[in-house]
N, C-alpha and C positions, 0 to 999 in steps of 0.2 A: 504493500500500500504506500509506504514511504517513497519507494522508487517511482511509483505511478504518479504520485503527487508532484514529485520533482520533475518528471518528464513533462507533465501538464504545465507546470510553472514555466519551464524553459520554452515550450511551444508558444505560450502566451507572450513571454518576453520577446521572442524572436519575431512573432507576428507584429507586435507593437512596434518593434524597431523598424521593420520594413514599411509599416504604415506611416510612421513618422518620416522615414526617408522620402516618402512620396511627396511631402510638403516642400514646395520650392524647387522641385526637380527641373522645372522649365528654365530656372535661372542658373543652373549649374552646368558646367561643361560636362559632356558625356563621360570622358575619361575619369574626371574627378568623382562623378557619381558612382561609376562602376567600381573604382578603386576603394571608395569609401565604404560601399556595401560589403566588398570582399573583406576588408580589414576588420569591420565590425563583426561580420559573421565568424571570422577566424577567432576573434577575441571571445565570443560567446562559447565556441567549442572548447577553447583552452580552459575556460572557467568551469566546465562540467567535468566531474570525475569520470575517468575512462571506464567504459562498460555500463554506466548507468543509463545511457541514452543512445542506443545503437541506431535509432531512426535517422539521426543526422549524419553520423560519420562511419558507421560500419559499412565496409565495402564502398566508401565514398569515392575511391579512385575508379570504381566501375560504374558510377552513377550515370555517366553519359554514354556508356557502351551499349551497342546494339548486339543482341545475341541471336545467332542464326541457327536454323535447323540444319541437319546434315544434307537434306535435299537442296536447300538453298546454297550451301557451300559447293555442292556438286554443280549447281547451275552456274555459279561464278566461274568455275573452271571450264565448263562447257562453252560459256560465252566467250571466254578468253581464247581458247584453242580452236573453236569452230570445228571445221571438218577434220582437224587433226586429233580430235577426241574420239577414240574408237570404242571404248567400253560401252556395252549396251545391255547387259544382263545383270540384274541384281542377284547377289548370292543370299541364300537363307542363312540362319544362324548355324544350322548343322553343316552347310557347305563351307562356311567360313572356318568352322572348327576343323573340318576335314582338311582344308587347304592350308591352314596356318597353325592349328593347335590352340587358337584363341577361344576360350570357353565363355559361356554366357555370364558366368559370375565375375568376369574380369572387367566388364564395361557397363556403362549406362545405356549407350546406344551405339550403333555402327552403321556404316554404309560401305558396301563392297560391290564393285562392278568390274566385270571382265567381258571379253568378247565371247560370242557364241561358239566359234570354232576353236578347238584346242591348238590349232596350227598358229593362231595369233595370240600374243600374250599381253596385249595392252590391258592394264589393270589399275584401278584406283581404290584404295582402302582408307577410310577415315574411321578411327575408333575413338569415341568419347570414353576415355578410360576412367575407371574408378581409381582414386588416388593411390591406393596400395598396389595397384597392378600395372602402373605405367611402365616400370622396368621390365616386367614379364612380357608385356605386349611388344615392347621394343625388341626384346630378344627373339620372340617368336617370329616377328616380321623380318628380322635379320636372317634367321634360319630359312625362312621362306625365300628370301632373296637369293641366298647361297644355293638353295635347291634349284631355283629357276636357272641360275647360271650353269649349274651342273647338267641339268636336263637339256639345255639348248646348245651344248658345245658343238654339235654337228650342224647347227642351223645358224649361219653367220648373221643374218638380219635379226633374228630373235636374240641371239647372243649379244649383239650390240645393244639391243633394248634392255636386256636383263642387266648388263653391266652398267647401264646408264641410270637404272632405277635408283630412287632416292627415298629416304625416310627422314621425317622431321617431326619433333614433338613441339607443339604449340600450345602453351598452357597444359591442359589435360587432354588434348586431342593429339593422337598419334596418327600421322598421315604418311601413307606409302603411295608413291606414284611410279608407275612403270608405263610411260606413255611415249608417243612419238608418231602415231598414225602411219600413213603410207610412206615407207622408206624405199620403195622400189627404185626410184630414180637415183638413190645413193648406193645401191648394191654394187655397182661396178667400181665405185671408188673405195670399196673395202669396208671392213667392220669398223674401223676407227671413225670413218665419216658418219656411219649410222649411229655410233655411240655419241659422237659430238652433237648431232642433231637432236637425238632423244634426250640427252642431258639438258640441252637448252629448253626443250619443251617441259621437262620435269621441273626445272628451276622456275619457269614461268608459272606453272601450276602451283608450286609451293609458295611462290611469292603472293599470288592472289589469295590463297588460303590463309596465309599469315596475316595479310592486310585485312581480310574480312573477319577473321576470328578475333584479332586484337583491337579492332577499331571501336 
C-alpha cells in the first residue's frame, strides 16, 4: 500500500509538472522547452528510490523501440533481397529439431524457411531464444552449418553457399542465413566467386535484421 501511494504521488507530481510546463510555452524557444522538460523529468526519476516505481524507468531504454514478429522480420529480408531470396517452405517444429537439434523448450518462437528441392540449400532461420538457451542454439546452428559444408563438398555452387553462411545473435534472436539465390552465372568463375556473392547477400540480410530488431 505504501509503495502504491508513493507511485500515485509521483504520477500526480509528474503530471502537475508537465501541466505547469504548458504555461508560457509559446514564449519559449523550442530547444529550451525540450531541454527543460528533459532535465526536470530526469530530476524526478533521480529522487525516486530505485525499484519503487518501475512504470517510469524500467526498460526505459526500450520505451521507443518497435518490436516485430518473426514474419515481419522475414518480410524485411525478402524486401531487401527481392528475387535473390529463394527460401519458400516453412519448417515445422519437428522438422527444425530434425534438421538442427533445436528443441521446443529452447525458444519462445522460431521461423525457419528453406527451398522445396533438396538440391538447393538456401535457408533462413530466426530463433527467438529463451535466455538460458542462447548458447545451445548457437552451437546447434554451428553444427548444422558444418554439416551442410560436409554434405555439399561435391557440389561447388552449394558448397560456396554453405561456406558463405552466417550466424549472428541479436539480443535474444539467433539468426542463421544461408542465402544467395541464383548463382548460375558465377559457376564458371569458380567456388570463390559464388562464396563472395553469397557472403555479400548474407551480410545484407543480417544487416536489415539487426537494424529492424534493434530499432
